[in-house]
C-alpha positions as CSV (number, residue, x, y, z in Angstrom):
1,M,15.1,8.1,14.2
2,I,17.6,8.7,11.5
3,R,18.9,5.7,9.5
4,F,21.0,5.5,6.4
5,M,19.9,3.7,3.2
6,Q,23.5,3.4,1.9
7,P,25.6,3.4,5.1
8,W,28.9,2.5,3.4
9,W,29.0,6.1,2.1
10,L,29.6,7.2,5.7
11,L,33.3,6.4,5.0
12,A,33.3,9.8,3.2
13,V,33.4,11.5,6.6
14,L,37.0,10.2,7.2
15,P,38.6,12.7,4.9
16,V,36.6,15.5,6.7
17,F,37.9,14.3,10.0
18,A,41.4,14.2,8.6
19,L,41.1,17.8,7.4
20,A,39.8,18.9,10.8
21,A,42.7,17.2,12.5
22,F,45.1,18.9,10.1
23,Y,43.5,22.3,10.9
24,I,43.9,21.8,14.6
25,W,47.5,20.7,14.2
26,R,48.2,23.7,12.0
27,Q,46.7,26.1,14.6
28,L,48.8,24.6,17.4
29,H,51.9,24.8,15.2
30,R,51.1,28.4,14.4
31,R,50.8,29.3,18.1
32,Q,54.1,27.7,18.9
33,Y,55.8,29.7,16.1
34,A,54.3,32.9,17.3
35,M,55.6,32.4,20.9
36,R,59.1,32.5,19.6
37,F,58.8,36.3,19.4
38,T,59.5,36.9,23.1
39,N,59.1,40.7,23.2
40,V,55.3,40.6,23.7
41,D,55.0,44.4,24.4
42,L,56.6,45.3,21.2
43,L,54.5,42.7,19.3
44,R,51.4,44.5,20.5
45,T,52.5,47.8,19.2
46,V,53.5,46.6,15.7
47,A,50.7,44.0,15.1
48,P,47.0,44.9,14.9
49,K,44.6,43.3,17.3
50,G,43.8,39.8,16.0
51,L,40.4,38.1,15.6
52,G,41.0,35.8,18.5
53,W,38.5,33.0,18.7
54,R,36.4,34.4,15.9
55,R,38.9,33.4,13.3
56,H,38.0,29.7,14.0
57,V,34.3,30.2,13.5
58,P,34.3,30.3,9.6
59,A,36.6,27.3,9.4
60,T,34.5,25.4,11.9
61,A,31.3,26.2,9.9
62,F,33.1,25.1,6.7
63,L,34.2,21.8,8.2
64,L,30.7,21.1,9.6
65,C,29.4,21.8,6.1
66,L,31.7,19.2,4.6
67,L,30.7,16.7,7.4
68,V,27.0,17.1,6.7
69,L,27.5,16.8,2.9
70,A,29.6,13.6,3.5
71,T,26.8,12.2,5.7
72,A,24.2,13.1,3.0
73,L,26.0,10.7,0.6
74,A,24.7,7.8,2.8
75,R,21.1,8.8,2.0
76,P,19.7,9.5,5.5
77,A,16.1,8.5,6.0
78,V,13.5,8.6,8.8
79,D,10.9,5.9,9.3
80,T,7.3,7.1,8.7
81,K,4.0,5.3,9.1
82,E,2.1,5.3,5.9
83,P,-1.7,4.6,6.3
84,L,-3.0,1.5,4.4
85,E,-6.6,1.0,3.7
86,R,-7.5,-2.7,4.5
87,A,-11.2,-2.8,3.7
88,T,-11.7,-5.7,1.3
89,V,-14.4,-6.8,-1.2
90,M,-14.3,-10.3,-2.8
91,L,-16.3,-10.9,-5.9
92,A,-17.3,-14.5,-6.5
93,I,-18.8,-15.3,-9.9
94,D,-20.6,-18.5,-10.9
95,V,-19.2,-19.9,-14.1
96,S,-21.3,-23.1,-14.1
97,L,-22.8,-24.3,-17.5
98,S,-26.3,-23.0,-16.4
99,M,-24.9,-19.5,-16.6
100,Q,-25.1,-19.7,-20.4
101,A,-29.0,-19.6,-20.2
102,D,-30.3,-16.7,-22.2
103,D,-33.4,-15.9,-20.1
104,V,-31.4,-12.8,-19.0
105,A,-30.1,-10.9,-22.1
106,P,-27.7,-11.6,-23.6
107,N,-27.2,-14.5,-21.2
108,R,-26.7,-15.0,-17.5
109,L,-22.9,-15.0,-17.5
110,E,-22.6,-11.9,-19.7
111,A,-25.1,-10.1,-17.6
112,A,-23.2,-11.1,-14.5
113,Q,-19.9,-9.9,-16.1
114,E,-21.4,-6.5,-16.9
115,A,-22.8,-6.0,-13.4
116,A,-19.5,-7.1,-11.9
117,K,-17.5,-4.6,-14.1
118,Q,-19.8,-1.8,-13.2
119,F,-19.4,-2.7,-9.5
120,V,-15.6,-2.6,-9.9
121,S,-15.8,0.8,-11.5
122,E,-17.9,2.2,-8.7
123,L,-15.9,0.7,-5.8
124,P,-13.8,3.2,-3.9
125,E,-10.2,3.0,-5.1
126,S,-8.9,2.7,-1.5
127,Y,-10.6,-0.6,-1.0
128,N,-8.9,-4.0,-1.8
129,L,-10.7,-6.0,-4.4
130,G,-10.3,-9.7,-5.3
131,L,-12.0,-12.1,-7.7
132,V,-13.0,-15.7,-7.3
133,S,-14.7,-17.9,-10.0
134,F,-16.5,-21.1,-9.1
135,A,-17.9,-24.1,-10.9
136,K,-17.0,-27.6,-9.6
137,A,-14.3,-25.9,-7.5
138,A,-13.5,-22.3,-6.5
139,N,-10.4,-20.5,-7.7
140,V,-8.8,-17.1,-6.7
141,L,-8.3,-15.4,-10.1
142,V,-7.1,-12.1,-8.5
143,P,-6.0,-11.9,-4.9
144,P,-7.2,-8.8,-2.9
145,G,-5.4,-5.7,-3.9
146,K,-5.8,-2.3,-5.6
147,D,-5.3,-3.4,-9.2
148,R,-8.7,-2.8,-10.8
149,D,-7.5,-3.5,-14.3
150,A,-6.5,-7.1,-13.3
151,V,-9.9,-7.7,-11.9
152,T,-11.7,-6.4,-15.0
153,S,-9.5,-8.4,-17.3
154,A,-10.2,-11.6,-15.3
155,I,-13.9,-10.9,-15.4
156,D,-13.8,-10.6,-19.2
157,G,-11.8,-13.9,-19.4
158,L,-14.3,-16.1,-17.4
159,V,-14.9,-19.6,-18.9
160,L,-17.8,-21.9,-18.2
161,A,-17.4,-25.2,-16.5
162,E,-19.5,-28.0,-15.0
163,A,-21.1,-28.1,-11.6
164,T,-21.7,-25.4,-8.9
165,A,-19.7,-25.2,-5.7
166,T,-21.3,-22.2,-4.0
167,G,-20.1,-23.1,-0.5
168,E,-16.5,-23.5,-1.7
169,A,-16.7,-20.1,-3.3
170,V,-17.4,-18.5,0.2
171,F,-14.7,-20.5,1.9
172,T,-12.2,-19.5,-0.8
173,C,-13.1,-15.8,-0.4
174,L,-12.7,-16.1,3.3
175,E,-9.2,-17.5,2.9
176,A,-8.3,-14.7,0.4
177,I,-9.5,-12.1,2.9
178,R,-7.3,-13.6,5.7
179,S,-4.3,-13.1,3.4
180,V,-4.6,-9.3,3.4
181,P,-1.5,-8.0,5.3
182,A,-2.2,-6.9,8.9
183,D,0.2,-3.9,8.6
184,G,-0.2,-3.1,12.3
185,A,-4.0,-3.4,12.5
186,A,-5.6,-6.1,14.7
187,G,-7.6,-9.0,13.2
188,I,-8.9,-9.5,9.7
189,P,-9.9,-6.4,7.7
190,P,-13.5,-5.4,7.4
191,A,-14.7,-7.3,4.4
192,R,-17.7,-8.2,2.2
193,I,-18.3,-11.0,-0.3
194,V,-20.4,-10.3,-3.3
195,L,-21.6,-13.6,-4.8
196,L,-23.2,-13.7,-8.3
197,S,-24.8,-17.0,-9.1
198,D,-27.9,-18.7,-10.5
199,G,-28.1,-22.4,-9.7
200,F,-28.3,-25.0,-7.0
201,R,-25.1,-26.2,-5.3
202,T,-24.0,-29.5,-6.9
203,S,-20.4,-29.7,-5.6
204,G,-18.3,-29.0,-2.5
205,R,-19.2,-28.1,1.0
206,A,-22.8,-27.1,1.9
207,V,-23.9,-23.5,1.6
208,E,-25.1,-23.6,5.2
209,E,-21.6,-24.6,6.4
210,A,-20.1,-21.7,4.4
211,A,-22.7,-19.3,5.8
212,A,-21.7,-20.3,9.3
213,A,-18.0,-19.8,8.6
214,A,-18.7,-16.3,7.1
215,Q,-20.9,-15.4,10.1
216,A,-18.2,-16.5,12.5
217,A,-15.6,-14.4,10.6
218,N,-18.0,-11.4,10.6
219,V,-18.0,-11.2,6.8
220,P,-21.4,-10.5,5.3
221,V,-22.1,-12.2,2.0
222,S,-24.3,-10.3,-0.4
223,T,-25.8,-12.6,-3.1
224,I,-27.2,-11.7,-6.5
225,A,-29.4,-14.1,-8.3
226,F,-29.2,-14.1,-12.1
227,G,-32.0,-15.8,-14.2
228,T,-35.6,-16.8,-14.0
229,D,-37.4,-20.0,-13.2
230,T,-37.9,-20.7,-16.9
231,G,-34.3,-20.7,-17.9
232,Q,-33.0,-23.5,-20.1
233,V,-29.6,-24.6,-21.4
234,D,-28.4,-27.2,-23.9
235,I,-26.1,-29.6,-22.1
236,G,-24.8,-32.5,-24.0
237,G,-27.5,-32.2,-26.6
238,Q,-30.3,-32.2,-24.0
239,L,-32.3,-29.2,-23.1
240,Q,-32.4,-28.8,-19.3
241,R,-34.3,-26.5,-17.1
242,V,-32.0,-24.3,-14.8
243,P,-34.2,-22.4,-12.4
244,V,-32.6,-20.0,-9.9
245,D,-32.1,-21.2,-6.4
246,R,-33.3,-18.0,-4.8
247,M,-34.0,-19.6,-1.4
248,A,-30.4,-20.8,-0.8
249,L,-28.9,-17.5,-2.0
250,A,-31.3,-15.5,0.2
251,E,-30.6,-17.6,3.2
252,L,-26.9,-17.2,2.7
253,A,-27.3,-13.4,2.6
254,E,-29.6,-13.4,5.6
255,T,-27.5,-15.6,7.8
256,T,-24.4,-13.5,7.2
257,E,-26.3,-10.1,7.4
258,G,-25.6,-9.4,3.7
259,Y,-28.0,-8.3,1.0
260,F,-30.0,-10.5,-1.5
261,Y,-30.9,-9.2,-4.9
262,E,-32.6,-10.6,-8.0
263,A,-31.5,-7.7,-10.1
264,A,-28.1,-6.0,-10.1
265,S,-28.2,-2.3,-10.8
266,V,-25.1,-0.2,-9.8
267,S,-27.2,1.7,-7.2
268,E,-28.1,-1.6,-5.5
269,L,-24.6,-2.9,-5.6
270,K,-23.4,0.3,-3.9
271,Q,-25.2,-0.9,-0.7
272,V,-22.7,-3.7,-0.4
273,Y,-19.8,-1.4,0.4
274,Q,-21.5,1.8,1.7
275,D,-21.6,0.4,5.3
276,M,-18.2,-1.3,5.2
277,G,-16.3,1.4,7.0
278,S,-12.5,1.0,6.9
279,S,-9.6,-0.4,8.9
280,I,-6.5,1.7,8.6
281,G,-3.3,-0.2,9.2
282,F,0.2,1.3,8.9
283,R,3.2,0.3,6.9
284,T,6.6,1.6,8.0
285,E,8.3,3.2,5.0
286,P,11.7,5.0,4.9
287,R,11.4,8.6,3.8
288,E,14.7,10.0,2.5
289,V,15.7,13.3,4.0
290,T,18.9,14.0,2.0
291,Q,17.5,17.3,1.0
292,W,17.4,18.4,4.7
293,Y,21.1,17.6,5.0
294,A,22.0,19.4,1.8
295,G,20.0,22.4,2.9
296,F,21.7,22.5,6.3
297,A,25.1,22.1,4.6
298,L,24.3,25.0,2.3
299,L,23.4,27.1,5.3
300,L,26.7,26.3,7.1
301,A,28.6,27.2,3.9
302,L,26.9,30.5,3.6
303,C,27.6,31.3,7.3
304,A,31.2,30.4,6.9
305,G,31.6,32.6,3.8
306,A,29.7,35.5,5.3
307,L,31.5,35.5,8.7
308,S,34.9,35.3,7.0
309,L,34.1,38.3,4.7
310,L,32.7,40.2,7.7
311,W,35.7,39.7,10.0
312,S,38.6,39.4,7.6
313,S,37.4,40.6,4.2
314,R,38.4,37.3,2.8
315,M,36.4,34.3,1.7
316,L,37.7,31.7,4.2
């Protein structure tokens, strides 16, 4: 269906209609003048045979050319459905104080940042990607989208804070996934959560509650454990042990049918999205077709000039 992006330019057709009306009036007036010569037999002998209806064809083509050009000023467009990839990955990175332990070189947080950035670089560009950081609470740093640079910058800017709200991280990721536009597709997009953490939950809703919510939403959570059982950090002048809660992270992944890792190579992280599939929605976008109108007008102008030269040896 044709629609016009600047419809007020359609007023430009009014002068064309006025010119067409003047042409018709002029032809009628010419016929009336010709009929004043009453000796028709003599007229046939002194005047060559006329073009008849053919003399109107070039003028008609020319007027149509003007009409099409005037319409083109309104920028005609057709609605097209552009495919939109909705598959979504949410990265959730633990920024609790225990992540400063150096049992993983150079420390847990920097190792997690490096693994996350490698994952971002390997993720297909058509997928949506978002970032959540969590300590005492979970925050969406980058909503799901195609801007990889924003995610990488946010990963580099992570800052440590107290407590660990693992469950809240999952709930926050689920909310972000639900925010992805439907664009004509049914339901939430196919999605995965990749959660990078080390410690035990100390704040927010339980991990089991979050796992149940992710399972109900059909969103697998893949968990990556950073650290060892001998990790230590200096918190408030006191050296504290910060072992990795492998059991909770593994159960979260198992309950939601995700993957659990203790190491984070790029090849392992690829498994998170290799089975994701895709959900193609459609966004309706206007596609301008002014060039079609201009081309058709040019064709009409060429026809008008060619027929006029062929039949009367004149250019219109």
